[in-house]
N, CA, C, O and the ligand as a Tripos MOL2 file, in Angstrom:
@<TRIPOS>MOLECULE
protein
  269   267    68     0     0
PROTEIN
NO_CHARGES

@<TRIPOS>ATOM
      1 N         -19.2800   -5.8370    9.9280 N.3       1 MET1
      2 CA        -18.6110   -5.4540    8.6840 C.3       1 MET1
      3 C         -17.2280   -4.8930    8.9920 C.2       1 MET1
      4 O         -17.0580   -4.0460    9.8690 O.2       1 MET1
      5 N         -16.2610   -5.3830    8.2550 N.am      2 VAL2
      6 CA        -14.8800   -4.9340    8.4610 C.3       2 VAL2
      7 C         -14.6150   -3.7230    7.5790 C.2       2 VAL2
      8 O         -14.8660   -3.7540    6.3740 O.2       2 VAL2
      9 N         -14.1130   -2.6710    8.1780 N.am      3 LYS3
     10 CA        -13.7910   -1.4730    7.4350 C.3       3 LYS3
     11 C         -12.3970   -1.6500    6.8210 C.2       3 LYS3
     12 O         -11.4430   -2.0510    7.4870 O.2       3 LYS3
     13 N         -12.3220   -1.3380    5.5340 N.am      4 MET4
     14 CA        -11.0400   -1.4570    4.8590 C.3       4 MET4
     15 C         -10.1370   -0.2840    5.2330 C.2       4 MET4
     16 O         -10.5700    0.8690    5.2080 O.2       4 MET4
     17 N          -8.8850   -0.5760    5.5780 N.am      5 PRO5
     18 CA         -7.9680    0.5420    5.8060 C.3       5 PRO5
     19 C          -7.6330    1.2210    4.4790 C.2       5 PRO5
     20 O          -7.8750    0.6600    3.4100 O.2       5 PRO5
     21 N          -7.0870    2.4060    4.5510 N.am      6 PHE6
     22 CA         -6.6650    3.0930    3.3390 C.3       6 PHE6
     23 C          -5.3570    2.5370    2.8250 C.2       6 PHE6
     24 O          -4.5400    2.0140    3.5830 O.2       6 PHE6
     25 N          -5.1740    2.6580    1.5280 N.am      7 SER7
     26 CA         -3.9140    2.2730    0.9240 C.3       7 SER7
     27 C          -3.4230    3.4480    0.0810 C.2       7 SER7
     28 O          -4.2130    4.1580   -0.5420 O.2       7 SER7
     29 N          -2.1140    3.6370    0.0740 N.am      8 CYS8
     30 CA         -1.5280    4.7700   -0.6470 C.3       8 CYS8
     31 C          -1.5450    4.5320   -2.1520 C.2       8 CYS8
     32 O          -1.1370    3.4700   -2.6210 O.2       8 CYS8
     33 N          -2.0200    5.5240   -2.9110 N.am      9 GLY9
     34 CA         -2.0810    5.4010   -4.3600 C.3       9 GLY9
     35 C          -0.7240    5.5050   -5.0150 C.2       9 GLY9
     36 O          -0.5720    5.1470   -6.1830 O.2       9 GLY9
     37 N           0.2450    5.9790   -4.2990 N.am     10 GLU10
     38 CA          1.5790    6.1690   -4.8600 C.3      10 GLU10
     39 C           2.4790    4.9450   -4.6080 C.2      10 GLU10
     40 O           3.0010    4.3490   -5.5500 O.2      10 GLU10
     41 N           2.6510    4.5800   -3.3370 N.am     11 CYS11
     42 CA          3.5760    3.4750   -3.0210 C.3      11 CYS11
     43 C           2.8410    2.2000   -2.6410 C.2      11 CYS11
     44 O           3.4770    1.1840   -2.3570 O.2      11 CYS11
     45 N           1.4940    2.2350   -2.6300 N.am     12 HIS12
     46 CA          0.6560    1.0620   -2.3670 C.3      12 HIS12
     47 C           0.7180    0.5800   -0.9210 C.2      12 HIS12
     48 O           0.1870   -0.4860   -0.6070 O.2      12 HIS12
     49 N           1.3480    1.3350   -0.0490 N.am     13 LEU13
     50 CA          1.4190    0.9580    1.3590 C.3      13 LEU13
     51 C           0.0270    0.9100    1.9750 C.2      13 LEU13
     52 O          -0.7660    1.8330    1.7900 O.2      13 LEU13
     53 N          -0.2760   -0.1690    2.7130 N.am     14 VAL14
     54 CA         -1.5420   -0.2500    3.4350 C.3      14 VAL14
     55 C          -1.3720    0.4770    4.7740 C.2      14 VAL14
     56 O          -0.5090    0.1330    5.5810 O.2      14 VAL14
     57 N          -2.2040    1.4730    4.9840 N.am     15 LEU15
     58 CA         -2.0580    2.3230    6.1680 C.3      15 LEU15
     59 C          -2.7270    1.7130    7.3870 C.2      15 LEU15
     60 O          -3.6010    0.8530    7.2730 O.2      15 LEU15
     61 N          -2.3050    2.1690    8.5420 N.am     16 LYS16
     62 CA         -2.8940    1.6770    9.7880 C.3      16 LYS16
     63 C          -4.3130    2.1790    9.9250 C.2      16 LYS16
     64 O          -4.6960    3.1670    9.2990 O.2      16 LYS16
     65 N          -5.1100    1.4790   10.7650 N.am     17 ASP17
     66 CA         -6.4930    1.8760   11.0160 C.3      17 ASP17
     67 C          -6.5680    3.3450   11.4520 C.2      17 ASP17
     68 O          -5.8240    3.7860   12.3280 O.2      17 ASP17
     69 N          -7.4700    4.0810   10.8300 N.am     18 GLY18
     70 CA         -7.6690    5.4700   11.2010 C.3      18 GLY18
     71 C          -6.6820    6.4390   10.5790 C.2      18 GLY18
     72 O          -6.7950    7.6500   10.7750 O.2      18 GLY18
     73 N          -5.7220    5.9270    9.8350 N.am     19 VAL19
     74 CA         -4.7420    6.7920    9.1780 C.3      19 VAL19
     75 C          -5.1740    7.0030    7.7340 C.2      19 VAL19
     76 O          -5.4480    6.0420    7.0160 O.2      19 VAL19
     77 N          -5.2350    8.2650    7.3070 N.am     20 ASP20
     78 CA         -5.6750    8.5460    5.9330 C.3      20 ASP20
     79 C          -4.6220    9.3180    5.1390 C.2      20 ASP20
     80 O          -4.9360    9.9890    4.1560 O.2      20 ASP20
     81 N          -3.3860    9.2120    5.5740 N.am     21 GLN21
     82 CA         -2.3020    9.8870    4.8690 C.3      21 GLN21
     83 C          -1.0560    9.0180    4.9440 C.2      21 GLN21
     84 O          -0.6740    8.5580    6.0190 O.2      21 GLN21
     85 N          -0.4260    8.7970    3.8000 N.am     22 CYS22
     86 CA          0.7570    7.9560    3.7780 C.3      22 CYS22
     87 C           1.9460    8.6800    4.4270 C.2      22 CYS22
     88 O           2.2420    9.8220    4.0770 O.2      22 CYS22
     89 N           2.6270    8.0120    5.3740 N.am     23 PRO23
     90 CA          3.7700    8.6650    6.0270 C.3      23 PRO23
     91 C           4.9500    8.8810    5.0730 C.2      23 PRO23
     92 O           5.8110    9.7210    5.3320 O.2      23 PRO23
     93 N           4.9880    8.1290    3.9800 N.am     24 ARG24
     94 CA          6.1020    8.2500    3.0250 C.3      24 ARG24
     95 C           5.8140    9.2460    1.9210 C.2      24 ARG24
     96 O           6.7190    9.9360    1.4510 O.2      24 ARG24
     97 N           4.5680    9.3280    1.5050 N.am     25 CYS25
     98 CA          4.1970   10.2800    0.4530 C.3      25 CYS25
     99 C           2.9330   11.0080    0.8860 C.2      25 CYS25
    100 O           1.8370   10.6580    0.4490 O.2      25 CYS25
    101 N           3.0740   12.0250    1.7470 N.am     26 PRO26
    102 CA          1.9180   12.7440    2.3320 C.3      26 PRO26
    103 C           1.0040   13.3920    1.3080 C.2      26 PRO26
    104 O          -0.1740   13.6040    1.5950 O.2      26 PRO26
    105 N           1.5050   13.7130    0.1260 N.am     27 SER27
    106 CA          0.6640   14.3900   -0.8550 C.3      27 SER27
    107 C          -0.0440   13.4090   -1.7820 C.2      27 SER27
    108 O          -0.8480   13.8180   -2.6200 O.2      27 SER27
    109 N           0.2460   12.1310   -1.6390 N.am     28 ALA28
    110 CA         -0.3650   11.1370   -2.5220 C.3      28 ALA28
    111 C          -1.8020   10.8630   -2.1140 C.2      28 ALA28
    112 O          -2.1310   10.9170   -0.9290 O.2      28 ALA28
    113 N          -2.6680   10.5650   -3.0940 N.am     29 PRO29
    114 CA         -4.0460   10.2120   -2.7580 C.3      29 PRO29
    115 C          -4.0960    8.8250   -2.1110 C.2      29 PRO29
    116 O          -3.2890    7.9530   -2.4320 O.2      29 PRO29
    117 N          -5.0500    8.6320   -1.1980 N.am     30 VAL30
    118 CA         -5.2380    7.3160   -0.5860 C.3      30 VAL30
    119 C          -6.6230    6.8080   -0.9610 C.2      30 VAL30
    120 O          -7.4960    7.5980   -1.3210 O.2      30 VAL30
    121 N          -6.8300    5.4950   -0.8800 N.am     31 SER31
    122 CA         -8.1080    4.9150   -1.2390 C.3      31 SER31
    123 C          -8.3650    3.6640   -0.4090 C.2      31 SER31
    124 O          -7.4480    2.9060   -0.0930 O.2      31 SER31
    125 N          -9.6510    3.4640   -0.0590 N.am     32 SER32
    126 CA        -10.0030    2.2190    0.6370 C.3      32 SER32
    127 C         -10.4850    1.1860   -0.3760 C.2      32 SER32
    128 O         -10.9000    0.0880   -0.0050 O.2      32 SER32
    129 N         -10.4270    1.5450   -1.6570 N.am     33 ASP33
    130 CA        -10.8220    0.6440   -2.7290 C.3      33 ASP33
    131 C          -9.5680    0.0270   -3.3390 C.2      33 ASP33
    132 O          -9.0200    0.5340   -4.3180 O.2      33 ASP33
    133 N          -9.1290   -1.0730   -2.7430 N.am     34 TRP34
    134 CA         -7.9160   -1.7160   -3.2390 C.3      34 TRP34
    135 C          -8.0570   -3.2240   -3.1120 C.2      34 TRP34
    136 O          -8.8870   -3.7220   -2.3510 O.2      34 TRP34
    137 N          -7.2480   -3.9330   -3.8560 N.am     35 THR35
    138 CA         -7.3070   -5.4000   -3.8360 C.3      35 THR35
    139 C          -5.9030   -5.9800   -3.7750 C.2      35 THR35
    140 O          -4.9380   -5.3510   -4.2080 O.2      35 THR35
    141 N          -5.8040   -7.1810   -3.2350 N.am     36 GLY36
    142 CA         -4.5320   -7.8960   -3.2160 C.3      36 GLY36
    143 C          -3.6390   -7.4480   -2.0890 C.2      36 GLY36
    144 O          -2.9670   -6.4210   -2.1760 O.2      36 GLY36
    145 N          -3.6390   -8.2290   -1.0330 N.am     37 TYR37
    146 CA         -2.8750   -7.8660    0.1510 C.3      37 TYR37
    147 C          -1.5690   -8.6510    0.1590 C.2      37 TYR37
    148 O          -1.5880   -9.8820    0.1400 O.2      37 TYR37
    149 N          -0.4550   -7.9640    0.1870 N.am     38 VAL38
    150 CA          0.8240   -8.6700    0.2290 C.3      38 VAL38
    151 C           1.6940   -8.1120    1.3570 C.2      38 VAL38
    152 O           1.7040   -6.9100    1.6250 O.2      38 VAL38
    153 N           2.4120   -9.0130    2.0000 N.am     39 ILE39
    154 CA          3.3830   -8.5910    3.0110 C.3      39 ILE39
    155 C           4.7630   -8.8260    2.4180 C.2      39 ILE39
    156 O           5.1270   -9.9550    2.0890 O.2      39 ILE39
    157 N           5.5210   -7.7540    2.2860 N.am     40 ILE40
    158 CA          6.8540   -7.8540    1.6940 C.3      40 ILE40
    159 C           7.8910   -7.7650    2.8030 C.2      40 ILE40
    160 O           7.9690   -6.7680    3.5210 O.2      40 ILE40
    161 N           8.6770   -8.8100    2.9310 N.am     41 VAL41
    162 CA          9.6730   -8.8870    3.9910 C.3      41 VAL41
    163 C          11.0530   -8.5370    3.4520 C.2      41 VAL41
    164 O          11.7980   -7.7750    4.0660 O.2      41 VAL41
    165 N          11.3810   -9.1020    2.2980 N.am     42 ASN42
    166 CA         12.6720   -8.8210    1.6700 C.3      42 ASN42
    167 C          12.4650   -8.2030    0.2920 C.2      42 ASN42
    168 O          12.4210   -8.9140   -0.7120 O.2      42 ASN42
    169 N          12.3360   -6.8690    0.2450 N.am     43 PRO43
    170 CA         12.0370   -6.2190   -1.0500 C.3      43 PRO43
    171 C          13.0610   -6.5410   -2.1280 C.2      43 PRO43
    172 O          12.7060   -6.6950   -3.2970 O.2      43 PRO43
    173 N          14.3160   -6.6420   -1.7470 N.am     44 GLU44
    174 CA         15.3550   -6.8530   -2.7660 C.3      44 GLU44
    175 C          15.2990   -8.2610   -3.3560 C.2      44 GLU44
    176 O          15.9080   -8.5270   -4.3920 O.2      44 GLU44
    177 N          14.5570   -9.1780   -2.6870 N.am     45 ARG45
    178 CA         14.4570  -10.5340   -3.1990 C.3      45 ARG45
    179 C          13.0740  -10.8510   -3.7180 C.2      45 ARG45
    180 O          12.7970  -11.9920   -4.0890 O.2      45 ARG45
    181 N          12.2020   -9.8630   -3.7500 N.am     46 SER46
    182 CA         10.8110  -10.1300   -4.0950 C.3      46 SER46
    183 C          10.4530   -9.6000   -5.4840 C.2      46 SER46
    184 O          10.7000   -8.4370   -5.8040 O.2      46 SER46
    185 N           9.8660  -10.4810   -6.3000 N.am     47 GLU47
    186 CA          9.4160  -10.0710   -7.6370 C.3      47 GLU47
    187 C           8.2640   -9.0850   -7.5190 C.2      47 GLU47
    188 O           8.1810   -8.1240   -8.2830 O.2      47 GLU47
    189 N           7.3730   -9.3240   -6.5570 N.am     48 ILE48
    190 CA          6.2270   -8.4290   -6.3690 C.3      48 ILE48
    191 C           6.7120   -7.0430   -5.9800 C.2      48 ILE48
    192 O           6.1980   -6.0350   -6.4630 O.2      48 ILE48
    193 N           7.7080   -7.0010   -5.1010 N.am     49 ALA49
    194 CA          8.2540   -5.7070   -4.6760 C.3      49 ALA49
    195 C           8.8140   -4.9440   -5.8680 C.2      49 ALA49
    196 O           8.6410   -3.7290   -5.9650 O.2      49 ALA49
    197 N           9.4780   -5.6440   -6.7690 N.am     50 LYS50
    198 CA         10.0330   -4.9970   -7.9680 C.3      50 LYS50
    199 C           8.9060   -4.4370   -8.8230 C.2      50 LYS50
    200 O           8.9810   -3.3190   -9.3340 O.2      50 LYS50
    201 N           7.8440   -5.2570   -8.9660 N.am     51 ARG51
    202 CA          6.7330   -4.8250   -9.8040 C.3      51 ARG51
    203 C           6.0370   -3.6030   -9.1990 C.2      51 ARG51
    204 O           5.6160   -2.7000   -9.9220 O.2      51 ARG51
    205 N           5.9210   -3.5820   -7.8790 N.am     52 LEU52
    206 CA          5.2670   -2.4500   -7.2220 C.3      52 LEU52
    207 C           6.2400   -1.3130   -6.9660 C.2      52 LEU52
    208 O           5.8430   -0.2560   -6.4750 O.2      52 LEU52
    209 N           7.5000   -1.5150   -7.2890 N.am     53 GLN53
    210 CA          8.5630   -0.5490   -7.0320 C.3      53 GLN53
    211 C           8.6530   -0.1950   -5.5500 C.2      53 GLN53
    212 O           8.7690    0.9660   -5.1600 O.2      53 GLN53
    213 N           8.5940   -1.2520   -4.7490 N.am     54 VAL54
    214 CA          8.6690   -1.1240   -3.2970 C.3      54 VAL54
    215 C          10.1120   -1.4040   -2.8520 C.2      54 VAL54
    216 O          10.7120   -2.3940   -3.2700 O.2      54 VAL54
    217 N          10.6580   -0.5340   -2.0130 N.am     55 ASP55
    218 CA         12.0210   -0.7820   -1.5440 C.3      55 ASP55
    219 C          12.1080   -0.8810   -0.0210 C.2      55 ASP55
    220 O          13.1970   -0.9530    0.5480 O.2      55 ASP55
    221 N          10.9210   -0.8830    0.6410 N.am     56 LYS56
    222 CA         10.9120   -1.0460    2.0930 C.3      56 LYS56
    223 C           9.9540   -2.1660    2.4810 C.2      56 LYS56
    224 O           8.9000   -2.3140    1.8630 O.2      56 LYS56
    225 N          10.3050   -2.9630    3.5010 N.am     57 PRO57
    226 CA          9.3900   -4.0100    3.9410 C.3      57 PRO57
    227 C           8.0890   -3.4080    4.4640 C.2      57 PRO57
    228 O           8.0730   -2.2830    4.9620 O.2      57 PRO57
    229 N           7.0140   -4.1550    4.3480 N.am     58 GLY58
    230 CA          5.7370   -3.6630    4.8620 C.3      58 GLY58
    231 C           4.5670   -4.3830    4.2460 C.2      58 GLY58
    232 O           4.7320   -5.3790    3.5410 O.2      58 GLY58
    233 N           3.3650   -3.8660    4.5190 N.am     59 ARG59
    234 CA          2.1410   -4.4450    3.9830 C.3      59 ARG59
    235 C           1.6770   -3.5810    2.8220 C.2      59 ARG59
    236 O           1.5740   -2.3610    2.9470 O.2      59 ARG59
    237 N           1.4000   -4.2150    1.7040 N.am     60 TYR60
    238 CA          1.0530   -3.4590    0.5160 C.3      60 TYR60
    239 C          -0.1810   -4.0070   -0.1770 C.2      60 TYR60
    240 O          -0.5460   -5.1710   -0.0120 O.2      60 TYR60
    241 N          -0.8140   -3.1380   -0.9570 N.am     61 ALA61
    242 CA         -1.9370   -3.5430   -1.8010 C.3      61 ALA61
    243 C          -1.3970   -3.7300   -3.2150 C.2      61 ALA61
    244 O          -0.5800   -2.9370   -3.6820 O.2      61 ALA61
    245 N          -1.8550   -4.7790   -3.8940 N.am     62 LEU62
    246 CA         -1.4110   -5.0110   -5.2680 C.3      62 LEU62
    247 C          -1.9790   -3.9700   -6.2100 C.2      62 LEU62
    248 O          -1.2800   -3.4650   -7.0890 O.2      62 LEU62
    249 N          -3.2660   -3.6470   -6.0180 N.am     63 LYS63
    250 CA         -3.9230   -2.7090   -6.9140 C.3      63 LYS63
    251 C          -4.7080   -1.7080   -6.0850 C.2      63 LYS63
    252 O          -5.5040   -2.0980   -5.2300 O.2      63 LYS63
    253 N          -4.4950   -0.4280   -6.3280 N.am     64 VAL64
    254 CA         -5.2080    0.6430   -5.6240 C.3      64 VAL64
    255 C          -6.0160    1.4380   -6.6440 C.2      64 VAL64
    256 O          -5.4660    1.9760   -7.6040 O.2      64 VAL64
    257 N          -7.3240    1.5050   -6.4250 N.am     65 ASN65
    258 CA         -8.1840    2.2600   -7.3410 C.3      65 ASN65
    259 C          -8.4280    3.6580   -6.7660 C.2      65 ASN65
    260 O          -9.0700    3.8150   -5.7280 O.2      65 ASN65
    261 N          -7.9120    4.6530   -7.4540 N.am     66 ILE66
    262 CA         -8.1140    6.0460   -7.0440 C.3      66 ILE66
    263 C          -9.2220    6.6410   -7.8940 C.2      66 ILE66
    264 O          -9.1940    6.5670   -9.1220 O.2      66 ILE66
    265 N         -10.1880    7.2270   -7.2230 N.am     67 ARG67
    266 CA        -11.2780    7.8300   -7.9600 C.3      67 ARG67
    267 C         -10.9690    9.2590   -8.3470 C.2      67 ARG67
    268 O         -11.7940    9.9200   -8.9790 O.2      67 ARG67
    269 ZN          2.8190    6.1780   -0.0510 Zn       68 ZN68
@<TRIPOS>BOND
     1     1     2 1
     2     2     3 1
     3     3     4 2
     4     3     5 am
     5     5     6 1
     6     6     7 1
     7     7     8 2
     8     7     9 am
     9     9    10 1
    10    10    11 1
    11    11    12 2
    12    11    13 am
    13    13    14 1
    14    14    15 1
    15    15    16 2
    16    15    17 am
    17    17    18 1
    18    18    19 1
    19    19    20 2
    20    19    21 am
    21    21    22 1
    22    22    23 1
    23    23    24 2
    24    23    25 am
    25    25    26 1
    26    26    27 1
    27    27    28 2
    28    27    29 am
    29    29    30 1
    30    30    31 1
    31    31    32 2
    32    31    33 am
    33    33    34 1
    34    34    35 1
    35    35    36 2
    36    35    37 am
    37    37    38 1
    38    38    39 1
    39    39    40 2
    40    39    41 am
    41    41    42 1
    42    42    43 1
    43    43    44 2
    44    43    45 am
    45    45    46 1
    46    46    47 1
    47    47    48 2
    48    47    49 am
    49    49    50 1
    50    50    51 1
    51    51    52 2
    52    51    53 am
    53    53    54 1
    54    54    55 1
    55    55    56 2
    56    55    57 am
    57    57    58 1
    58    58    59 1
    59    59    60 2
    60    59    61 am
    61    61    62 1
    62    62    63 1
    63    63    64 2
    64    63    65 am
    65    65    66 1
    66    66    67 1
    67    67    68 2
    68    67    69 am
    69    69    70 1
    70    70    71 1
    71    71    72 2
    72    71    73 am
    73    73    74 1
    74    74    75 1
    75    75    76 2
    76    75    77 am
    77    77    78 1
    78    78    79 1
    79    79    80 2
    80    79    81 am
    81    81    82 1
    82    82    83 1
    83    83    84 2
    84    83    85 am
    85    85    86 1
    86    86    87 1
    87    87    88 2
    88    87    89 am
    89    89    90 1
    90    90    91 1
    91    91    92 2
    92    91    93 am
    93    93    94 1
    94    94    95 1
    95    95    96 2
    96    95    97 am
    97    97    98 1
    98    98    99 1
    99    99   100 2
   100    99   101 am
   101   101   102 1
   102   102   103 1
   103   103   104 2
   104   103   105 am
   105   105   106 1
   106   106   107 1
   107   107   108 2
   108   107   109 am
   109   109   110 1
   110   110   111 1
   111   111   112 2
   112   111   113 am
   113   113   114 1
   114   114   115 1
   115   115   116 2
   116   115   117 am
   117   117   118 1
   118   118   119 1
   119   119   120 2
   120   119   121 am
   121   121   122 1
   122   122   123 1
   123   123   124 2
   124   123   125 am
   125   125   126 1
   126   126   127 1
   127   127   128 2
   128   127   129 am
   129   129   130 1
   130   130   131 1
   131   131   132 2
   132   131   133 am
   133   133   134 1
   134   134   135 1
   135   135   136 2
   136   135   137 am
   137   137   138 1
   138   138   139 1
   139   139   140 2
   140   139   141 am
   141   141   142 1
   142   142   143 1
   143   143   144 2
   144   143   145 am
   145   145   146 1
   146   146   147 1
   147   147   148 2
   148   147   149 am
   149   149   150 1
   150   150   151 1
   151   151   152 2
   152   151   153 am
   153   153   154 1
   154   154   155 1
   155   155   156 2
   156   155   157 am
   157   157   158 1
   158   158   159 1
   159   159   160 2
   160   159   161 am
   161   161   162 1
   162   162   163 1
   163   163   164 2
   164   163   165 am
   165   165   166 1
   166   166   167 1
   167   167   168 2
   168   167   169 am
   169   169   170 1
   170   170   171 1
   171   171   172 2
   172   171   173 am
   173   173   174 1
   174   174   175 1
   175   175   176 2
   176   175   177 am
   177   177   178 1
   178   178   179 1
   179   179   180 2
   180   179   181 am
   181   181   182 1
   182   182   183 1
   183   183   184 2
   184   183   185 am
   185   185   186 1
   186   186   187 1
   187   187   188 2
   188   187   189 am
   189   189   190 1
   190   190   191 1
   191   191   192 2
   192   191   193 am
   193   193   194 1
   194   194   195 1
   195   195   196 2
   196   195   197 am
   197   197   198 1
   198   198   199 1
   199   199   200 2
   200   199   201 am
   201   201   202 1
   202   202   203 1
   203   203   204 2
   204   203   205 am
   205   205   206 1
   206   206   207 1
   207   207   208 2
   208   207   209 am
   209   209   210 1
   210   210   211 1
   211   211   212 2
   212   211   213 am
   213   213   214 1
   214   214   215 1
   215   215   216 2
   216   215   217 am
   217   217   218 1
   218   218   219 1
   219   219   220 2
   220   219   221 am
   221   221   222 1
   222   222   223 1
   223   223   224 2
   224   223   225 am
   225   225   226 1
   226   226   227 1
   227   227   228 2
   228   227   229 am
   229   229   230 1
   230   230   231 1
   231   231   232 2
   232   231   233 am
   233   233   234 1
   234   234   235 1
   235   235   236 2
   236   235   237 am
   237   237   238 1
   238   238   239 1
   239   239   240 2
   240   239   241 am
   241   241   242 1
   242   242   243 1
   243   243   244 2
   244   243   245 am
   245   245   246 1
   246   246   247 1
   247   247   248 2
   248   247   249 am
   249   249   250 1
   250   250   251 1
   251   251   252 2
   252   251   253 am
   253   253   254 1
   254   254   255 1
   255   255   256 2
   256   255   257 am
   257   257   258 1
   258   258   259 1
   259   259   260 2
   260   259   261 am
   261   261   262 1
   262   262   263 1
   263   263   264 2
   264   263   265 am
   265   265   266 1
   266   266   267 1
   267   267   268 2
@<TRIPOS>SUBSTRUCTURE
     1 MET1         2 RESIDUE 1 A MET
     2 VAL2         6 RESIDUE 1 A VAL
     3 LYS3        10 RESIDUE 1 A LYS
     4 MET4        14 RESIDUE 1 A MET
     5 PRO5        18 RESIDUE 1 A PRO
     6 PHE6        22 RESIDUE 1 A PHE
     7 SER7        26 RESIDUE 1 A SER
     8 CYS8        30 RESIDUE 1 A CYS
     9 GLY9        34 RESIDUE 1 A GLY
    10 GLU10       38 RESIDUE 1 A GLU
    11 CYS11       42 RESIDUE 1 A CYS
    12 HIS12       46 RESIDUE 1 A HIS
    13 LEU13       50 RESIDUE 1 A LEU
    14 VAL14       54 RESIDUE 1 A VAL
    15 LEU15       58 RESIDUE 1 A LEU
    16 LYS16       62 RESIDUE 1 A LYS
    17 ASP17       66 RESIDUE 1 A ASP
    18 GLY18       70 RESIDUE 1 A GLY
    19 VAL19       74 RESIDUE 1 A VAL
    20 ASP20       78 RESIDUE 1 A ASP
    21 GLN21       82 RESIDUE 1 A GLN
    22 CYS22       86 RESIDUE 1 A CYS
    23 PRO23       90 RESIDUE 1 A PRO
    24 ARG24       94 RESIDUE 1 A ARG
    25 CYS25       98 RESIDUE 1 A CYS
    26 PRO26      102 RESIDUE 1 A PRO
    27 SER27      106 RESIDUE 1 A SER
    28 ALA28      110 RESIDUE 1 A ALA
    29 PRO29      114 RESIDUE 1 A PRO
    30 VAL30      118 RESIDUE 1 A VAL
    31 SER31      122 RESIDUE 1 A SER
    32 SER32      126 RESIDUE 1 A SER
    33 ASP33      130 RESIDUE 1 A ASP
    34 TRP34      134 RESIDUE 1 A TRP
    35 THR35      138 RESIDUE 1 A THR
    36 GLY36      142 RESIDUE 1 A GLY
    37 TYR37      146 RESIDUE 1 A TYR
    38 VAL38      150 RESIDUE 1 A VAL
    39 ILE39      154 RESIDUE 1 A ILE
    40 ILE40      158 RESIDUE 1 A ILE
    41 VAL41      162 RESIDUE 1 A VAL
    42 ASN42      166 RESIDUE 1 A ASN
    43 PRO43      170 RESIDUE 1 A PRO
    44 GLU44      174 RESIDUE 1 A GLU
    45 ARG45      178 RESIDUE 1 A ARG
    46 SER46      182 RESIDUE 1 A SER
    47 GLU47      186 RESIDUE 1 A GLU
    48 ILE48      190 RESIDUE 1 A ILE
    49 ALA49      194 RESIDUE 1 A ALA
    50 LYS50      198 RESIDUE 1 A LYS
    51 ARG51      202 RESIDUE 1 A ARG
    52 LEU52      206 RESIDUE 1 A LEU
    53 GLN53      210 RESIDUE 1 A GLN
    54 VAL54      214 RESIDUE 1 A VAL
    55 ASP55      218 RESIDUE 1 A ASP
    56 LYS56      222 RESIDUE 1 A LYS
    57 PRO57      226 RESIDUE 1 A PRO
    58 GLY58      230 RESIDUE 1 A GLY
    59 ARG59      234 RESIDUE 1 A ARG
    60 TYR60      238 RESIDUE 1 A TYR
    61 ALA61      242 RESIDUE 1 A ALA
    62 LEU62      246 RESIDUE 1 A LEU
    63 LYS63      250 RESIDUE 1 A LYS
    64 VAL64      254 RESIDUE 1 A VAL
    65 ASN65      258 RESIDUE 1 A ASN
    66 ILE66      262 RESIDUE 1 A ILE
    67 ARG67      266 RESIDUE 1 A ARG
    68 ZN68       269 GROUP 0 **** ****
């Protein structure tokens, strides 16, 4: 069984294995309950990046469910 990494509830960043705190928004809640994996390379040219309000390249979750 593959363990889902955490994703930040604020910026949707998918965190590295074993990391449970977003380096960009340390006070934001994280969740392993998320769907839609996207890799954003050029945020300024990406519609998804605009929708997620992402301004840095990286791996993101489309939807993060915070309990
Ligand atoms: Zn974050």
